[in-house]
Every structure is written in C-alpha cells, then in structure tokens.
LOGU-472649 format. One record per residue (C-alpha): x, y, z; residue in three letters. Coordinates in steps of 0.5 Angstrom, whole numbers, plus 500, padded with zeros to 3 digits. Last residue first. Layout:
! residues N
XYZALA ...
***
This chain:
! residues 306
699274975ARG 704279972ARG 709280976GLU 711288975MET 714290969ARG 721293968ARG 721297962VAL 727301958CYS 729307954ARG 730307946PHE 735310940GLY 733312934VAL 736319930HIS 743318928SER 741312924THR 741303926SER 738298922THR 738292923ASP 731290926VAL 729294920PRO 725300922GLU 717301921ALA 714306925HIS 708309929ARG 705315932ALA 700314938ALA 703318942PRO 706324937ARG 712327933TYR 710323928ARG 707329923ARG 713327918CYS 713331912TYR 711339912ASN 710338920PRO 716337922ALA 719330925CYS 727330925LEU 728331933HIS 725324933SER 718322933GLY 715318938GLY 715310937LYS 719305933LEU 716298930VAL 720292930LYS 722290922ARG 725282921PRO 729282915ILE 729277910ARG 732281903ILE 730278897GLU 722280899PRO 724288899GLN 717292897ALA 714287901PRO 718290907ASP 717282912LEU 714284919SER 708279917GLU 713274918ALA 715277925GLU 708275928PRO 704282929GLY 704286935GLY 703284943ARG 698286947PRO 698287955ASN 691285955VAL 686285949PRO 680288950VAL 674283950CYS 671283956CYS 668291955ALA 665288949LYS 666289942PRO 674289942ALA 677295937ASP 679292930GLU 686290930PRO 692295929HIS 694297921ARG 701294918THR 704290923SER 710291925TRP 714287930PHE 714288938ASP 720289943ALA 720297941THR 726301940TRP 724308941GLU 725314935TRP 730320937VAL 729328941ASN 721328939GLY 716325944ILE 717320949LEU 723325951ASP 721325958TYR 717322964LEU 715324970GLY 707321969TYR 704327967GLY 709329962ASN 715331962PRO 717338960PRO 723339955PHE 732338956ALA 731332960LYS 735329956VAL 740332953PRO 738334945SER 739331938THR 740336931ARG 738343931GLU 736344938TYR 734351942GLY 727350940ASP 728355934LEU 732350931ALA 731354923ARG 732347921ASN 731348913GLU 733344908PHE 729336910PRO 725338911PHE 721346911GLN 722350918GLY 720347925GLN 723340927TRP 722337934THR 725337941ASN 720337946ALA 714342948MET 716349945HIS 713354948ARG 709359943GLY 702358950ASP 700351947PRO 706349943CYS 703342938LEU 697344943GLU 693337944ASP 696336950GLY 701334953TRP 703327951ALA 700330944PHE 693328940GLU 690327947ALA 685320947GLY 687318954ASP 691323958LEU 695319963GLY 702321961GLY 699319954ARG 708317953ALA 706310958ALA 700308955TYR 703309948GLU 710304951TRP 706299953GLU 702298948ALA 708298944GLU 712293948THR 717296952PRO 724293952LEU 727289957ASP 731289963LYS 736287968GLY 740292965ALA 744287961TRP 738284958ALA 736292956ALA 743293954TYR 742287950ALA 735289947ALA 737296945ALA 743293942ASP 739288938HIS 734293936TYR 741297933SER 744303935VAL 746307932HIS 745313937VAL 745314945VAL 741319948PRO 744326949HIS 747327957ASP 754324956ASP 754328949LEU 760333951GLY 764329948GLN 761324942ILE 766323938SER 766326929SER 772325926GLY 770319923PRO 763318923GLY 757324924TYR 755319931PRO 762318932ARG 762313938ARG 754310937TRP 758308930ASN 759312924ALA 764308921ARG 762308914PHE 756312912ARG 750310910PHE 747318907GLN 740319908TRP 737326906TRP 736325898ARG 736318900SER 729319904TRP 726320896ASP 719322896ARG 720328900LEU 723331892ASP 728335894VAL 728343897PRO 736347897HIS 741346901ASP 740338903PRO 741335909PRO 745330913THR 741326916PHE 746318919VAL 746312916LEU 750307919SER 758304918GLY 762298918ALA 762295911LYS 758291905LEU 758298901MET 764296897GLU 760289895PRO 754292892LEU 748289894ALA 746285890GLY 744279896PRO 743283903TYR 744276909ASP 749271905GLU 754278904PRO 755279913ALA 754286914PRO 761288917ALA 761290925LYS 761298928GLU 753299926ALA 752292929PHE 754293936THR 760291940VAL 759289947HIS 765288951GLY 761287957THR 762293962ALA 765298957GLU 760297954VAL 755298959PHE 758303961ALA 758307955ARG 751307954PHE 749309960GLU 754316958ARG 751317951ASN 743316954THR 738311955VAL 731314953PRO 729319960THR 725316966VAL 725309964ASP 720306965ILE 717301971PHE 711296970PHE 703295972GLY 698291967GLU 696293960VAL 689293957THR 688296950VAL 682300947ARG 682301940HIS 684306935ALA 684304928PRO 688306924LYS 695308926GLU 698305920GLU 694309916ALA 697316918TYR 693321922HIS 685322925ASP 683315927ASP 688313932SER 692309935GLY 690306942MET 686307946ARG 685307954PHE 686302960THR 689301966GLY 696299969GLY 700303974ASP 706306972ILE 712306977ARG 717311973VAL 725309974MET 
***
C-alpha cells in the first residue's frame, strides 16, 4: 500500500458527462491505498482461506428479480462479446452477453481459465465480493472522493491521471480501447482484454492502473450529480460520502430494488467514440449484485481519524 496524505482538491468535472458535474472542492484525510487492483493471485488466496463463493457462482433468487425468465436464473456473469460489425451504440446488449458459469475463475465462460493471469486484476466480482475481500484483508473499499484524490496523483484539475494529453508523445499511459468500439479493437497499447497490473506507468503517487484496465468499486452509493461547490473554504466537506441508498436505485427498473454503487477509473473497453471515462473524474453506476469481465477493485486502510 501507499500512504496518501490528506488534502483538498477539485472533485468531478464540468467538461464531460453530466454525472461528473459540478466540479467542487472536497477535503479527504490521509489514508493508505493498494498500489494495484486486487489480482487473481490475491483473490485466490482469499477464497482458499475463507471458502468464499462469489455472487457469479450462485444461482439468483427468483424473488429478487421479478419477471425474470426462469431459464436465466442460473449462476453466471456478463462477458464482453464483441460483434464483428458496427452496431447501435445505444444498445449495450449488442456487446454484452450473460454467460452461464462465467466467474472469476472462468472469465470468458466454460472452457476459459485464469491460467497465466495471476497478475491480472480479478474480475467478475460483485460489490459484496469486493467488500468481503476487504474485510478479510483488514481493509475497506475507498470512498469515491478517496479514490479520485488518489487517482489524480497530485495533479489537481488535470484531465487525466498523468496530465492533459491522452497519449503524450504517442505513448499509451493506460489500457484503453483503440479503434471503433465495439467491433474494431486495434490493441495499439498491446492488450485486447485485461493487462497485468503495473504494465503501464504509475501516477504521481506511485499507483498503477487507476485508469483503464478494469473499473473499480467504491463504497459510495450512486448519485446522478455532485453537490454544489461550497461557498466558503470553511464549508468544504471533509471525507464526503455518496448519496442515500434509496436514491441510488435505477429509475428505469422500478420493480428491481437493487442499490447501485459508484465505479471509477474506466476500463480496457473505454473508447473515444463511446466511453471517454478513462479519467479520474469519470464515474459510473453499477448494481451491487452485478459482476462483469471488466470490473475489479482495490482497497484502502484509513488512518486514525480525529
């Protein structure tokens, strides 16, 4: 872990997606954060020590998903399955497929494995799986503010974790998508899917993979926008948390009462023509029961607070 001294920074952005607005001052107290996302090797040690069974390895309870087809209520997870031609970017089902028996051990479904991927981030972990690992390790999941402060690496207000250019001098600084998403993956950064942690340069705090590779869970419930900036320095919030749980529910699915948490950092699927969320300010809502082939996590340990 790396120690991050506390400080005040501008969280969010006024220049991109609506949910990142408004940029506002936030103070966080010092904490320690994992240098990399939790890897397959580390998650395997947790499972072997505890017998933990991930959400993706359990059949969903019918009462939690009213209206679901009985034949779909089987253990599995969402796997990125690219088409070979342009598709409607408003329809994510054109590139996501729910695969039975896909899980952290079999990231692409039956027949796949994590052999040779010990140093890649663990994926197909739900929020509760990540929280269980953190508790076992004597740590916590970061708040959104802690995560973003760490990701910025001391570059307050910069577009990316390394400055204001996506590829300075033509150098790829994170595992993201090159080409037309979702059908053309040119892999100019060297990777079509996840990459080993530390494959790209660290940020100013010595932290790796906060941008790209895999999205990362935070402890905060989703809110559709940030609060307004404090009118005076004395009113800047300290160690803020997300909105209330009830407001994190998906209004497009009122019959499903599954809270959503904030994901940060973007992934190897973020592309200029579709998802420009390879930035510290970017954020995304994810139901706590959902696992996918591009979401992982890292942990924090907080210093004794005043």
